[in-house]
ZASE-998633 format. One record per residue (C-alpha): x negated, y, z; residue in one letter. Coordinates in pm, whole numbers, plus 50000, padded with zeros to 5 digits. Each point is the difference from the previous one (the first is absolute). Example, Ala and Ser with C-alpha at 12.3 -4.5 7.8 and 13.67 -1.06 7.14 Angstrom:
residues 2
487704955050780a 498635034449934s 
//
This chain:
residues 1264
930484971723208m 500895036850012n 498925005450358g 497125022350097n 498654975650262a 497064978249874p 500524962249975v 497524971249999h 499644977949690v 498194966749976n 497524995849719l 498794966049883s 498454980050281t 496325008350040g 500145028349751s 499435036950046s 500745029949781a 497145017149818i 502175026549831a 503515013150069i 502295022849799s 503105013250180a 502895018049831g 503235015250127a 501894966549985s 497474972049950a 496424989350083t 497474977649822c 496694986350130a 497064982649825i 498714972350224l 496434988350042d 500774971149757d 501005026549743y 503654989350005s 502685027250012l 502815000150255q 502885025349996c 503055007150224w 502765025950033g 502715011749762q 499864988049638q 501885000149674s 498764965549897g 496335008549983e 499004975950281f 502144968649976d 502505008449724g 502725009950247t 501195033050143t 499694987450356d 497845019350244s 497134978350122l 499015001150369l 497194974949958n 497155003649752p 500634983649662h 497064985849806t 500185013449648m 499764975249713n 498465016349692f 500794982349679t 496995015249831l 497674989250276g 498865015250323a 497165017849830e 502455021749801v 501195031350183a 503555001250119y 500725030649791s 499074980749686d 502124969250085q 503524994449868d 501694982350286l 503515000049855d 498864990749653g 501955027949829d 497005010449795g 499325031350212t 497024998750233v 500695007150365n 498375034649989a 502615010949744l 502904978250107d 502045014750283t 503394986549909h 501395035650059m 503035013449820a 499065030549796g 496294990549990d 499834994149627d 496225003649977d 499464976950298g 497665023350183d 501954996850327g 501565034549986v 503575001449875p 501775028949827v 500495028050102p 496974998550231d 497694990149713d 499035031749805p 498504977049732y 502684972349958p 498484986249681s 496384999350116n 499244969850220p 496475012750060s 501145032950154r 502685006050254w 498695029650202m 500675036949936d 497765013650274c 500755032650179d 497755030049975s 496674993150168g 500144962649922s 499244979149693w 500384964049890g 501624975349769r 501084971550225l 499545018250331s 499355036050101c 496695011350149s 499215034550133p 497695020949784a 496514998550146e 498185030650133a 498535018949705g 502974989049784h 503665007849951y 503034981649866a 503215014649862e 503354982650008s 499974968149795g 496224999649941d 498514965549931l 496625012150130y 498705028850204h 498105027949821t 496635013150125p 499875036550101c 498235020849736s 496995022750059v 501155030450203g 502654979350182n 499964976250295y 502294979050218q 498854990050351p 502904976950078e 501764969849857v 503494998849855g 500265034749844y 501575009249663p 497545028049925l 496445012350051c 499205032850168y 498195028349831d 496685007150167a 500655029150235s 498495034049938a 496514999550151g 499674962849913n 499314978449695f 500324964349883v 497424989649739d 500904963149967v 503134980949910s 501814977550251q 498925024150276a 501434995550349t 498535032250140v 499195034749878q 496595015950063s 499455034250153l 498075024149778c 496385001350115s 498375030750147a 499655027349735g 502854987049784t 503745004750003y 503124990249809q 503135022249999p 502084976649784d 501734966750058l 499184966749844g 496395007949909q 497104976149945s 497245023950104s 499325032550187c 498765033749877v 496755016350111n 500515032350192s 498885029549789s 497165024050078a 501005024150276g 502284973650149n 499804969050216y 502124970450092t 499764985350350s 501094964650091p 501195013250337s 501885031749904f 502855010149774g 502815025049997d 503194997449798a 501035031949820g 502805023950090s 501455006249654y 501534977949736s 496955005249780s 497714987150278s 502254972750144a 498284966350055f 501404970849803n 501204969450190i 500924966849843s 503624990049946a 500084974450279m 500874996250364s 496975005550221a 498675016750313e 497995030849899y 497525015350247n 499325037249972g 498815028950212s 500795036350076i 496365006550086h 500185036250123s 502235030650030s 498905010349649s 501514967849860d 503465015149944a 501704969349850q 499444967849800d 502004993549682l 500244966049828y 501674989649675m 501454965849919m 501584990449668v 503174982650117v 501174974449742p 503485001949857k 502754985950224d 497775001050309h 500075019950321g 497495009450269v 500075001950380t 497115017750172v 498974998250367g 497455023650158l 498224992650330t 498355031450137s 496784997550207p 500335000350377s 500725034950130g 500765013849651a 503245006249810d 499964996249619f 503095004749778d 501004979549695l 501765011749681e 500594984449656i 500605018849674y 501034990349650n 497875007349696e 501535035049978s 498745005550357l 503565001950130t 500264987950359l 501774966350016l 499724992750369n 497875006450308g 499384989850359s 498755022750277y 499774977850309s 497185001550253t 497914968349970s 501694979049728y 501795012649691d 501904979749745k 501885009949686t 500974985249666s 501405007249655t 503424989150138n 500154970249765n 499755023349701t 500124978649689n 497505018449778f 501044996649637s 496405001549879a 496504998650141d 499825030850225t 497235019150174n 500725000750374l 497985024050217y 499384991850368i 498935029350222l 498394996650347v 499895033350189s 498565005650349p 502355017650242w 497424997450278s 496694982250053g 497624981349769t 498784964449955g 500534966949819q 503514991449889y 501634969449845t 502325003249701l 501974967949952q 501844996849668i 502694975049910w 500654998649622l 503164980249931f 502274989849716y 503105021650047a 502424972749891a 499184974750273d 497385016550222g 497204976049896t 496625014050110l 497195005449750v 496674993450172g 499064994450363n 500775029450235p 497364986950243s 497115001449750m 497635027850109s 498545025449751v 497765030050083d 501915023649775v 497715030750009e 496594983049971i 498215000349664g 502915016649822t 498365032949911g 496755019149998q 499445030050225y 498115031749931q 496835005950194c 500795025350271s 498215033550022p 496484994250124g 499634967549805t 499554989949637y 499624969249787q 498205000049661p 500584963249935g 503044978949918i 501334970250193g 498945012950337q 501534992450340s 498885032150166s 498735034749926c 496525014050060i 499515026750262d 498645032549866a 496255002050083s 498545026550231p 499575031849792g 503004990749784y 503785001850022y 503124987549824v 502865024850023s 502824981949825g 501584965749978s 499084974349738g 496475013149938s 497404980249809t 497065022150099t 498785020450294q 499075037149972t 496815015450143p 500425028050251c 499105033549841s 497465024650149p 501465016250309g 501614967650109s 498944966050130f 501424967450127q 498204977650250s 502804974950031g 501294973149768t 503484996249851a 500715037150006q 502575018749790a 498155033050007s 496675015650084c 499335021250303l 499075036149949l 496625008650144a 500785014650341t 498825034550103p 496324997750088g 499394974449725n 499834998349623y 499874974049722v 498105008149679n 500214966249821i 502654976449860y 501024967950184a 498645011850331a 500634977050297i 499165026950252d 499705037750028q 496715019050047t 499735022850305p 498915035749934a 496245003850075s 498635023050275p 500245036649893g 503094992049791h 503734993950044y 503154988449820v 503265016550113n 502474984449754t 501344965749925s 498954982749680g 496725019449964a 497464989349739t 497095020650140e 498745016650322e 499705037850070v 496935017750150a 500495019050330c 500025038349958a 497485024450159i 500725002950372g 501344964350017t 498394965950024y 500924963350037q 497664974950172p 502284969849953s 501204978949709m 503594996549885g 501275033750121q 502985020149875t 498515033950076s 496785017350100c 499275013050346l 499615036950055d 496605007850146a 500535000650376d 499745032150192a 496275003950076g 499104984349666y 499895009849634y 499834982449659v 498235020849731p 500654977049696s 502684977249847s 500034961850009g 498404999650343s 500234970450235s 498875019650308f 500185034450168q 497075022050134t 499855013350357a 499685037950060c 496565008550154s 499505017550345p 500875037149983g 502764992549742t 503464984650020y 503104992349793q 503485001050160p 501914988949687s 500234967349811t 499244995049636g 497245026449982q 496895001849786s 497805021750242s 499565010550373c 500335034350187i 497285018450211d 500745004750375a 501205036150091s 498295023550262p 500994988950354g 500254964349867y 497704971149931y 500144965249835v 497824974750178l 500684967549810y 500314985549654y 503514994349847n 501575027050219s 503595009849920t 499795033050183s 497575025150144q 499705000950378t 500435032350190a 497085008050227c 501194988950349p 500375023350295v 496535007150132g 498505002049650a 500195022549695y 498765001549634q 499685032049792p 499004982149667s 501734977749727t 499174964149890g 498564990250336q 499914965950170s 499605013950361f 501015029150241c 497875022450248i 500484996450382d 501045031350203a 497025013950219s 500075001350397p 502245028050135g 502094997449683n 502734976949865y 502024991949689v 503594991450087n 501544996449654t 499464975449717v 498485011049669a 498235029050175a 497405020349821t 498745018650323t 499534994650389q 501615020450298t 498325011650341p 501534987250335c 502525023850187d 499805012750369i 500844970950237g 498434974749769s 496534988649901y 498334973949771q 496534985450069p 500064976649693l 499955003449618s 502604986449753g 502985006050226q 503585007549897d 500785019850317r 498345016850302c 500174983950344n 502265017850249l 498265009050325a 500544970350236d 502285003850308p 497835014150278g 498035020249738n 500485030949782y 498475017249684v 500205038149980s 498485006949644s 500294987949628t 497544976749820g 498954983250327s 498224966850014t 500524995350389t 502645005050288q 499715014850374t 501274981650327p 502515017350247c 498715012650352d 501034985750354v 503595010350093g 500975001849631t 500984974349735y 501174996849644q 502404971449910p 500355009549634n 497894995749686w 498615029149805g 500265026150276s 498035032749999p 500065001950395s 500824980550338c 502975002050260m 500145002650390d 501014969450216s 503895001150071p 501754996550351p 500034964050133g 496644994149834h 496285007450025y 496864997949765i 496614992450153d 497924993049673t 499015018249672t 501424990049653g 503264988650159a 502834991649761i 502604999750285a 500505011350362a 499884972450267t 503454996250170p 500434997950376c 500824963750090l 503624988950073a 500855008050367g 498025033049973m 500695033949834y 498185033449907n 501945032549950p 496955019849855n 498345003349646s 496265000749904g 498984975550272s 496544984649962s 500124974150293s 502204970350123a 500255016950337d 502695022849859a 502594970250011c 502354998850322i 501774967050143p 503944999050010s 501985002650337d 502184971050167p 503524999249845g 498365011149670n 497994984749714s 497915009749698v 500794972849744p 497625010449716a 496435012949942d 499505037049935g 502845012950220a 499995035650122y 502864993450260f 501454971350232q 503584984049963t 502524992650295p 501494963850025c 503644997249865t 503034983950190p 499584962050008g 496245004750033h 497515009650279y 496205003650060q 498454998450352p 496335007349881s 498035029649837s 498065000549669g 502394975049836q 500834996449631t 503624987950054s 502904996150252c 501274966050136l 503474985449901d 502474995050289a 500244961750061d 503204979449926a 502225002850312g 498615035350060y 500535035449865f 498385035749987v 502495028649976a 497735032149977v 496995015249798h 496454999050142g 500734971450244a 497164981250162n 502224969550125s 503154977149904q 503394992150193i 501694964550069t 503554990949850c 502684992650284g 502654970550042l 502664998649730g 497565016149749t 497154987349783f 497505011849743n 498824974549736p 497625024549823d 496855020050090t 499535038049977a 503595007250106q 501295031750169s 503004982450174s 501554964650094c 503174982849848t 503154988350197d 500894962549974a 502674996549720s 503484983550038a 499664962050013g 496585003950170h 498355008950337y 496475009950143v 499274987950355d 496215010150042t 498085034249979p 497505008049715a 501884975849776s 499124998849633t 503294981749900s 503674993450103q 501584965550071i 503044987949786a 503124984650159c 500234962749901t 502484985549739a 503464995750154g 499515032150209t 500175037149924y 499225034750164n 501935031149888p 497765024850205s 496575017049937t 497135005150253g 500784967350182s 497294988450243s 501334964450091s 501044966749830a 503235001550199a 501145027449764d 500524972249717c 503694987250004l 501284964449875p 502514999149701t 503754993850058d 501914969249860a 500965006549636g 496785020449956n 496294993249934y 496575016749974v 497784981649749p 496705018850068m 497915015850277a 500235037550076g 503725004249931a 501715031850116a 503544984649962a 501784965849964q 501574988949660i 503594986049967p 500294965349830c 501125005149638a 503284986449847i 499504962749931g 497774995550309s 500444998250379y 498024998350332q 501494986850330p 496855006650220s 498105030550159l 496495011949912g 499814983349659q 497725007949706a 502444988049730s 503684990549913c 501344966249876t 501564996849644l 503544986149980a 499924962749896d 501444987849658p 503764995150047g 499985029550251h 499945038049992y 499395031250219v 502225029349887p 498635028150230t 496715014550127e 498594993750354q 501874966550019s 499214974650263q 501754969649822t 500834985649641q 503514989249859l 501074968249800e 501365003149638c 503744990849982l 501794974649769l 499935011549636g 496725019050058t 496314990850010f 496555015350034q 496944982749848p 497415024650129y 498505010150340s 500425035550135g 503395006549839a 502375027150119s 503124982649857s 501274967549834c 500964995749631s 503414987549883d 499934967049813a 499595009649629e 502534990349725p 499394963849908g 498924992050361h 501354994750354y 498724999150369v 501894976450235d 497955004050330s 498855028250239n 496375011450014g 499324988149642s 496775009649828a 501314989749651s 503174996249786q 501224968549824t 500404998449610d 503344989749848c 499234968349795p 500124998049613p 503554997449848t 501155025750268t 499735037550055y 500855025550278n 500695036549912p 500365011350366a 497415012650249t 499754989850369g 501464965349942s 499704977350305d 501194966149862d 499274975249713r 503665001549900d 499385035649878d 498144984449690c 502584996549711i 499914974749706d 499455017149657v 503034999349763g 500374986649636p 498035020849747g 497415006550269h 497014983250160y 497595002850291s 496584983849955d 498045015450291e 500195002250383w 501375031350160g 501735018549717i 502575026950075a 502064997849681e 500994971649771q 498275002349656l 502045002049679e 499184975149725c 498195020149729a 501365002549644p 499154967549821g 500724979850319t 503134989550196y 501064980750314q 503484984650046p 499424988950363n 499445017550335s 497084995450239g 497434994949724q 496275007849989m 499795007349621s 501975007249682c 500314978549688i 498515011649663d 502545002549720s 499664971549747d 498795005249640s 503025009849791g 501385019950298h 499425032850182f 500885017550328v 500395037549945a 500665012750355s 498514996650348s 501664977650264g 501584977249739a 501584967150103t 500074985249643s 498285002749654q 501535010649662s 499694980649671a 498555016949684c 502775002849734p 499914981349669s 497685016449748g 497495007850272t 497414979950191y 497625003850290n 496954977350025p 498955014450335s 501074992850357e 500735026450266a 501315025149744s 501415031050166g 501905016249715s 502544991649732a 497485015749763a 497784969550065d 502504980449791c 498425008949668g 501924997649676p 498934971749774a 497265013249767d 500695003449629p 499394965749852g 501474983350316h 503344993850170y 501484990450340v 503344981449984d 500814995850372s 499915018350335q 497204997250256a 497374991849734s 496365000750096s 498755000249639s 500995010049648q 500204975749708t 498125008349676p 502024999549680c 499194968249811s 498345001449653p 502605010449742g 501755023350250t 499235034250145y 501425026350233q 499175036849951s 501845013150306s 499094995650368p 502314984350260g 501774975849765q 501714966850071l 499084983349666s 497875003349678c 500975007049636t 499224977449700d 497575014549742a 501875013449692d 499464985549649p 496775014749857g 498545001850348h 498264976350236y 498744996850355v 496974976950018s 499304999450373i 502085002250314e 500675031650200g 500305024449708q 501835033250022a 500355004549627e 500534978449697q 497345002849730i 500965005949640p 498454975149762a 496775016449880s 499405007749639l 499724969049784d 501834978250257t 503694993350081y 502124986050281a 503274982749913s 502834995550248g 500295012650358t 497824992250301a 496894994349784s 496724993750181t 497725005349698s 499925011649640t 499374981849675e 497355012749758d 500965009549649c 498224978449738p 496495011149911e 499935033049805s 503645006750094y 501005030450206i 503055014450170t 501035035749936l 500655008450363q 499754985150348e 502854979350139g 500604977349699a 502454972050089d 499684977049699s 497444985849756g 501995018049731d 498455032350133d 496494988549880c 498835014549666f 496854991849797l 497135025650030d 496974986749813s 497605028550077d 500995005350362g 500775037049947d 503404995350168r 501825007649673i 501654967949886h 499154989249649d 503485007149864t 499515036950077a 496185000949961d 498575012349668s 496474989050106d 500234965250149d 496274996950085d 499775035950127n 496885007949799d 501355033149866g 500674986349650v 503674994149906d 500894964049925d 500895009549641g 496385008949913i 498164979450267d 497794973149843m 499974982750343c 503535008050128p 499784974850285l 496235000850043g 497905007750304l 501765017750286m 498725026250240g 498325023649754w 500965030049789s 499035006949641s 497685030049970s 497055009549780p 497754985850271g 501734966250024s 501694996249658d 497905018249744n 502244992249702d 503305004250196a 501304966249881d 501244989550345g 497274973650042c 497465006650280k 496545004849850d 498054980750267t 502194968950008e 502454998349707e 498655020049705d 497104984549802a 499635030949774d 500485031150211d 499595024949712d 501814979549731n 497055004449756d 499954963449900g 496854992350199f 500604980050320p 498845017550316d 497294974250076d 498265009249673g 500895037049993d 497285023450136a 502625027750029l 503184980650083p 502005031650068l 499085018149673n 501984987949700p 497585017849762a 496854982350136e 499004964850092h 496145000749988a 497465020250207d 496474988249917n 498155022650250d 502624997350279g 500255037750037d 503804999350004g 500185014749648l 501214976549731g 497684992849708d 502465015849756t 499875033150185e 496404997150135d 497375017449773p 497194980350174d 501074963950051d 496794988650174d 499615032150206n 496315003449906d 500225037349912g 500134993849624l 503325003149820t 501284970349805d 499485019849677s 496365007950095d 499344963450069e 501584990049671a 497635024049821a 496994986750198a 500954963849944g 500284992450374t 502794980650170d 502715024250125s 501164973250247k 496514994450153d 498205028650183p 496614982249944d 500094985149653t 496474984650012d 500394988950368d 496605014350100d 501365017050314g 500035034949842f 503405013449893g 500575009149638d 500265037050092a 496425001150145v 498384972649790d 497795014549723a 500204965649834f 503564987550088p 499774969849772k 496434989350097d 499944980950332p 496175005250030t 500025038149976e 502035028050161w 497695030750020a 497845020749759d 498175025850213t 497975015749718d 502864998349747g 497854982649738d 502714974149924g 498084972550182y 501354987050330g 497835006050302d 499684962650072n 498354993849661g 498265033849976d 496374998250120a 500095037750032f 503555008750113p 498995035650085g 498245006549666d 502215003149693a 496954998049771s 499194963050068k 501604969050140h 497584970549937l 496994988250218e 496464995949859e 498754965649901d 498704987650337l 498354969449848m 498045020649754g 499025025650261k 499164976650283y 499194968049812g 496255002450070f 500605004950367v 502384970650012i 497484978249812a 497225010250238l 502174991850299l 500754966249849g 496324992649950a 499215010050356l 502784977850121l 498644970249807v 496445006750116f 501085003650359g 502034968349995l 497144981149840g 497485012150255g 502324991350281w 500424964749865m 496224995149979v 499505011150357l 502874977950108r 498354969849834r 496735006850179k 501725002050329g 501754967049945e 496694981749951a 499075006650363t 503274989550158v 499874967350194t 502384971849928e 501785006250326a 500455036849924a 501284992149652e 503054984150147h 500925029850219t 502095030449914h 497425025150126s 498775026349750v 497055010650225e 496424993549878t 497174987550226p 498455027950205a 496484997049834q 497925029949891p 499504986349652v 503665006249922y 500335035350139e 499165017049671q 502334977049807e 502845008050247s 499485036949943e 500204994849624l 503224980050046e 501535027850216m 499165026849743n 501674980049726t 503134995650207g 500135037350072q 499685006749630f 502914977249923l 502165016350270e 499305034849863e 500684987849648l 503314984650112e 500955032550178a 499265020349688d 502084976849785l 502925000050252s 500005038050048r 503345013049867p 499985022149692t 502615024949894a 502674981649796p 501485015249685p 503105011850185h 498015019950261a 501165036550019k 497665030050028m 500915025750267n 499205037050015e 496604992650166q 498924978849700g 500364967150194q 501474968849841l 502624985850237v 501704965849984w 501654973150214v 499004963249959d 502344970150025d 499304996750375a 501265035750059g 496495014750069t 499555035949879v 496675008749831y 498475032449865a 496905002949775q 498115032850035n 498545017849691p 496504988450114d 501094963449983g 500214994250378s 503214985350132m 502205004750309v 502994980650132t 502925011550220f 500154984050348n 503724999250092v 499264992650368s 497935031950049t 501575021549727g 496475008449866l 498084994949673w 496974977950057e 496954993549768p 500054966449826l 496704982250083e 
//
């Protein structure tokens, strides 16, 4: 029956269960025939026995099956089953025996439910929106301002700041709507943001100071906040931590950012902090606060910005029970405060979610503005949301308020400063054609400006000019100059060939024929010199006489040609020259003599015919025209003919040895001539021969042969090379010996053979190569020797081209080794890990090798070291030291155990931290020391013991923690080792009460302190304790000035001589000579009979001091001083009268006449109306039309009807026309002025006409 495995039971045949109730030890089922069967353990309830039943037992109810089992009395003891459990100690029969029954005498209640549950017979969790404290019979609904989202909680949560709860039994809090906020906890509504401020549902920022800290509810929750920018320096929150509770805070920084977390007590003393990278966590260290305490939580950005999560666990310090749900999310900064409108925005209204951008032409310079300010003249603003206006830029100005743009300076004007309110006219000599300019333009050179404010400049006229800018006039052209065009900047000098003797001219005069002007700016012309002439006018020079001509006088206009036999090659000549030798002239006007042609010459001068030229002789030449002699041919040249211009070059293979030759000579055998025009032939050079006459070249001996002689004339003169020699090219004069490393066994060869690898040739001119011997080798061709086998190698055959490496684990220090046995095994402490090494390698420090013939060394183990090279073993670190590393190469690698640790054996690879309660202050120790009494070590690995902090103690040795002194008890120094060292200190001033004359530290000794153990944390001063009785004015003292009047009814609670201040001016009524502050002293008002406590005794809106009738609510002024108030004075400006004439007596006749006319008119209208009705058809009678039939007979009657209506309208207008009321005031123009009940202002002129003031136009308008 006690097994956990299910078992089958058999119900009554053909029956099935319709309801089952299973307990820990027994089960009952109601069958479909409504019988009850039970099985399991019993105490006599089923069949009267204590036997456990495996099969269902049909219950037999003595009171009938229709009576519930709980109301039956199966054992007949007079106690119904529900209350009869047959349990010892269950005196009330409720089934719960003592001591488990908290209500042993109450059979209807046996549950004492835990916190969060309620019930009488069973416990149920408090529903959401409710709470239940320990032992509650029913759960309590959360009140307005509180909520509870979950079931089974013993308290409701205050609505968070920025939220509200306006109903009871709330399961959620509501976020303040846009434009509202709530800084406090547990509120039922939100506050409208004030003018100049806004509240956004998407933005908030916790303050940075205790005065601006955001409140958070005293509950566990997950608070979401934000460091929104670099200007958001930190976020500070305040939670009121209940007595005997503690707080743990976790901070999750946004990705890529690093925020720090700190918590402070209500004195802003740092309690704890965390400065990790992405997640920080800290707590109050299970501080058991003795009273409700303000705890400040500070989030500070170390780097980055973004959303963060602040998770808070509020717990009961005694057992760690959490208050609230740490997973419940709250947006902690939203809706908690209002924010000032930033510069450039404003907000005139309340309850707004945003600010209004400043309009164009306006600005808002500060924060929290309720209005915008128009830009002043000289400034403008075209944008919106601006914090300032822009100064008008140079070239522009602003002459109005609230300008949205600047005005450019107009043409002829400029603005050269910022912030200008007007433009400036351009000065004389300057102009400005454009708008928006910062300066005027100086008149250009060639222009002038004669007046100010000009938008253009004027061009100088022809004959005048102006070289300077900014001028107001032009200058006449000087003599020798002219000005041809408008807007000239300079006068132009008359050019060469022209002149001008006058001023202010626009042209110059051309020079006449036979004359010239050769300078600029000339005022006269000059005649031509001898050798020159000028047939034209306006010339700047005279023409020189042409070559072949001459001019013999001044001022000429023509030139004369030279005669036959004479010539003139030059310009400007006064005469001609004779023909020179080698030439002749056979025409007039010649500019040059005609030369004799090349090949001919003439030794005479003055010749006038070509017949004077003579041909050259053979062996001579005349190479150029105009020669007066012939030239002989030079060696290497010859000429067989006469009359020639040049000599002939001797051909290649030939030569000419003398001057004036007329033929050339052939080169003989053994000589040659490769060039022309030579005076001799060249012998064949060594290595060559010439075997034909008239040769132009020599023939080279072939490769492999040589010729040491010159002038050879046969190929037989070329000799073959000897063995051991070679000739690599044609034309050699000698054979070349084979170099060292090469050889040649044959004759007549063009090259030598390189020695093969494994061979060598030690001498020059060798005919054979040699093999390398044992122990030597040669890897290259053409070697002159063999190399000895290097250390680490050997050569064991002749003629080797390579050496063999000694294998790893061996070495060979010798050279020239010729056998494998020369490779030696490495010894212990050494290794060889490569082929062909000459020396064995020592094991480095930190490694060792105990064996020979090894390829590597062994790293020293952790806890060991090897200090020297070539070691065959490792050394153990001594006790007190350790080495966590392998391959350590120094005893210094065995580090001493750090303070707070020990090493108790040799060869240790690690140190052991001192366990809590022990410490070790020295390094390199074998054990740790127990903490002394009064000290403790809370964590392992500590180098020092910690004295018990103030207000704690540690008893015994090897303590791992301290015990707190009872609340309000202190220790006098650190390191207390017993609870007897704790002394009572009520005010927390660290002076225990036995020695403290002021136990609450308020500055008032206990002997005279009316509140000797009152509020803590304040000091009595005139500002906080006005009557110096030791009771704080704001919280403890109900009568701060001890005048017998409680503060809540005392207008001057800090003045013992005063308690009333009627006018609120800060001066008590006893001392105040004018209690209602109306300008009249209390004594004056007593004499006048007015109320000295009321500044307007008659409540007419005019103060007693200015009211001519202070006790008459209908009057307050008497302009004419006649003793009658202006409101009742018909003539307030005339002291001689105050009553109106009898209007009825004066105008009665007129009124009666108007009445008669009215009656007559109405009567006539009725008659006409009756006549019109007689003609209306029956159908028309039933319509709503007021039109009459369009028949001529009624036209006159219609006109009469219209005139009557017009009369009535005019009469109604006259009667409704306003008249001046009795309270109308007369102004200095004699007009009566008044305001009617609708606020319309009227004025009646002295002539009776009336005007009214139109507020929309600001003008007085006639009243029609």
